N, C-alpha and C positions, 0 to 999 in steps of 0.2 A: 560522345553517342553513347548513348545509355538503349539497350536492346531490352533485358533480361534482367528483372531485382526476384532480390531472395528477403522473406520476409520471418521476419522469429520473435520469440515467445517467451520471455527469461523473468526471475526471477516470479514469483508465488501467484499463482492466476486473481484478475480481481473483474466486475460488473464488466461489462463494457471494450476486451479483449477482442471483439467475433465481431464485433461494431465500425472494429481501427482495422482490423482485417478487409472484413467489407470493403470501407470506404479509400486508403489502399489499391488495390486488383480492382475496385471499377473504375480512379482513376486514375490507373496508368494504361487500358487497355483500351481505356473506351476515347481517355481524348490522347491517347501519346503511344497503344498501338504496340508498351509493349511487349512484351512474358515475366508469367509470376512465376515462382519458386517460394509454397509455402517449408519454411524446415516443422522439422519432425523435432518439438522437447524441448526447445531453445539452442544453447550451446554443445550442449550433449550433441543435439543430431550436427551441428556444424561438424561434434570432430569427429562422428563414427557415419558419415554417411549417408543419412538418414531426413530424407525428403520427398516432394510430390509435385507438380503441378499444380497452378491456381487456376483457372479459370471465372469468364461473370457465375455457370451456373452453380461452380464450387465457393458462390461464396450466400448464394443466393436463399434466401430466407431463414439466414445467422445474424439479423440487427438482434431485436430482442431474446438472446440467447446468452446467460452467463459463460465462464467458461473459456477455454480459444479450444476449434478446430483443431491446432497450430499442433497440445500441447506443449507443455515448459518445466524446463529444470531449474530451479534454484539451489542448487549443490551443483552445474561442472560450470567450471575454468576454464577458456581452452592453456591458459595459462598455467594455471597451477590447478595440474587433474590429480583427483584424488584418487585411490583404491587400492582397494589391499592384496599385498603379497603376500605366500609366506605367515601371514596371522599380523599385517605389520605396515603398516600406511601410508602407503608413502607417493606424491605428487608432483610431475612434472610436467612440464613445456609439449603441449601438442599441438600447438599454434601455426607450428609447421603444417601438422597433419590438417587442419581446419582448415590451409589456405591452399589448400588442397585441391579439397573438393569444393572451392568457388572459384578456381580452375577447374576446375573434371565439370559441374556445369553451367559452365562461362556464366556466371555470374557479373557484371557491370557496377553495383552498384549491394547493399542492402539496409531493411529497412531493422530496426533494431527498437524493438515496444516492450518495454521494463523501466525498474526503480534503477535507483543508482548503480548499485552493483549489473545488471545491462547495462546500463551506459558508460560505465567506466571500461567496456570490459572490449566497448563496441569502438569504442574513442583511444584504445591499443589495436582493438585490429586495424584501426583508418591509420597506424605508421608504419602495418605494418605492410600498406597499398592495400587494404579494400576501404573506397570510397561509402563513405557512411555517413545513415540517421536517420534521428534517435525519438519516437516520440514518448513523453513520459506517462509512467504504468506504479500507483503507488497510492493505494485505499488509504500509506497512511498521512498524504500530502508530504510528505516530508524534501519532496524538491527542491533545489531554493529553481531560482528566475526564475518561476508560472505563479498566476495566484490556485493556483489548483492543480487535479493533476485528474485522468477521470475513472472512473472507479469509487473518488471517498463520496460522492452525492451521496451513489447507491448502498456504503455501506453507514454511512453517519444515520442515510433513512432506515436501511434493518435493527441498529441500534434505538434510533428513537421509538421505533413500531414493539420493540422488545421494552422498555422500558413503561408506554404506555399498559402494555397485559400485568408486567409483576407491579406497576402502581394497583392495580383495585386488591390483586391481591394481596400486597400488602397490608395496603388496607384495613382490608377483614378480619385479617390476623394479626393487624396491630403489632405487627412488625419492621424491623429494618435488613433490606432484600438489597446487596452486593454486586451491582451488576460488572462484573471484570471483560473489558474490550483490547482488543490490540493496540500499538502503538507504544514502539518499548524504546524510543528515546525520542518521538512529539506526540504532544497531548489533541493533534485538534482533531483526534474526532471524537475524543470524550467528552471534549468542551462540545464540538459542536455539534452531538449527540449527546450529553449528560444536557447541554443551554434544551434543546429543542424535547427533548425531551420530557422536562425541569427536571431531571435532577435535585433533589436540598444541597446535596457533595460532590464536589468534584473534582477527581485527587490523576494530576497526572504533570509529568515526570519531567516536567523544566522549576514544578516547585514542588520542596520535599515538605514534605506534610509535619504538622507533627498530633500525635495518634491522642490527647489533649486537647488538642482544637475541634478533630470534627467530635468527637467526646462530647464535649463541650456544642456543636451547634444540634447533636438528637437531641445530647436534654434542655432544651431553649426551643423545640418543636415540642416537647413533650408539655412541658410548663404551659404550652399554647393548647393544647386540649389538641394537638397533632400527632397523635400515637406512631406513628407509623412513618421513615422514611428510605429515600432514595438515594443510594451512596454508587458515582459508577465513579472503575479504578481504571487507569489509565495500566497492560501488564508492565509497564516501564513507571511504574511510581513508585517511591521509596519512601520510605520514615528519616525522616533525620538523621544523621549523624549513619544512618545503615545504608548499605547493599541493595545495587540488586536479588529481588525475588530470583534465581533459578531457577530453573524447574530440570532441566540435564542437559547433557553437550555432544551435538553429533561432530565427532574432530571432522569428517568426509567435509566437509561444507564452510567454505569462504569465513559465513559467519558463525560459528561454533552455536555458541550460545541461543538458552532457549529458555524465554519465561515464564514465567505463569505462577503462583500463590497467591498473588499478593492481595487477590479480593481472600480468597481467605485465612488470611493471615487477622487482616480489621475485620472480617462478619467475625470472626472468633474474638479478637481484643473489646471490640463495638458487645457483645451478650455479655463476654465476662464480667463488661466496666459498668456494665447500662442494667444485667438479668433483660435488657431487650428480644424477642427468641429473635435471632438475624439469623438470613439464607446470601450464600452465594449463585450467582447463576453467569456460564467461562461464556460468554457467543462466540469465541472461538470462529471457528471458520466458518462459521454462519453469515459475518457478513462479508466473508470474499465470495459468495456463494449466491443462484438467482439473477430476475433478468436483471435488466442496467432501471436505471429509474432517465425516464426521460432528457438530462439535462446532465446527466453518463452520455446518451448514444446521440446527442444531438453535437456534445462536446468531440465525442470517440472520431465522432465520422469530419468531422474540421478539421482535424488532430490529426488523420488520414490523408485528406487531401491536400493541409497544404504539407505535408512531407513528400508529396509525391513531385507537386510542381518545384518545391528545392531539391528534388532527388534532374529535377528539368534546366535547375536556374544553375547548377554547376559549384548549390551550396552544401558544399557538406563534412562530417563535421557538426550538425547543430541539427541542435534540437526543439523538435514546435512546444508552442509556448504557449500560455491564457497570459496578456498581461495589459488590466487595467480595461474587462473586457472584448480586445481583443486579438486576436489570433499573430503571433511572430512568431522566432526564432532566433535562442543564441545561443554560443560555445555550450557547448556538450560540457568543456573541460569549465564554466563556469556556473552550471545545474544540477554538478558532480562534488565540488569542492565542499563541500562544504554541507552538511542539511539544515531546512526551514523548522524554527524550529519555535510555540508559541513566545513572543515575546511579553518579556514581564511584564508594560505596560500597554498592552492591546483593549483595543475599544470593546472586546466582546464579554472578556475576562472585568472588564469594568462596572456594563451593561445586568452577569450573573452580580459581582454583589455587588449595586446595587440595590437587588430583587432580593437579594440575601439565602442568594443563595452559598454552598463556602469551599471554598479552596485546603481547607484544612490546612493555615499557614494562621499565622499571628493578629492577620488586621483585623478577623472577624472578632 
């Protein structure tokens, strides 16, 4: 019997989180009469006892609002909680402390909303006795077992809108403009955003690029009178034979590498080798913010509603998923065991190549 559920949002924020929270709270209260408890700042709140009760009024009018009313953290891990002691980084297992708050709050189950890191932790918490249901969230769209995650459509639209605006200034000044977007290991954002925005060159992590091929693509445009180019680069894109461009490291984070700089490297090479004036725009956290698209609002609502019904049916350890247009669910372990990358023979790659888009490889 479930009477009270906890809800937390972990990892990076993204548009649609509030829509999910709203759907879970309203569905739990209206359909089953459960109480809902919002945990603040992801797993950091579960470790340190931060949270508040949520009712229907708590989630009123949050559907179109970006971010998360609960706050989030992409560093707190109950099993490897990092802190500085006497100038030294120490990691300790505070999962028992987190479970203590679960008992104190009298939570019967937890809805964990996040990406692979958040859901992997949720799976480990379930082994300690916490009943868990997961909801997939990442603008990168790199979670396995679901066709798409909420937040991705909004981020793609932001990239597309940005390219539309940069395209006109690139034409006016006869420049090459490099747009660096998120996507550490998966190129879905660069692919979808670049294709919808009409990017001339799209560089993704799954296809190591040749700078020679990029230059050829730009010079070919110049030869046919197109005196400008838009190059969309995922932050995890890398030149063949070289590694990722790392901006800095945060050792206290579960994933300490922070990427950034590949866009500047590409822009500098284009200007040096072609003489074409080049500029770099890093969209960064713009892709995470703002109002979710209609698609993401609907998807988030469907995910939240289904999560409540999974709890009701005792289907714990499952993640809500969209598969072939239908809402379903899969074991959390299946969703997080590997990243969903862009296949080399994906139909979108072929469609893009057919209209002349370069991916910086030797097929051009």
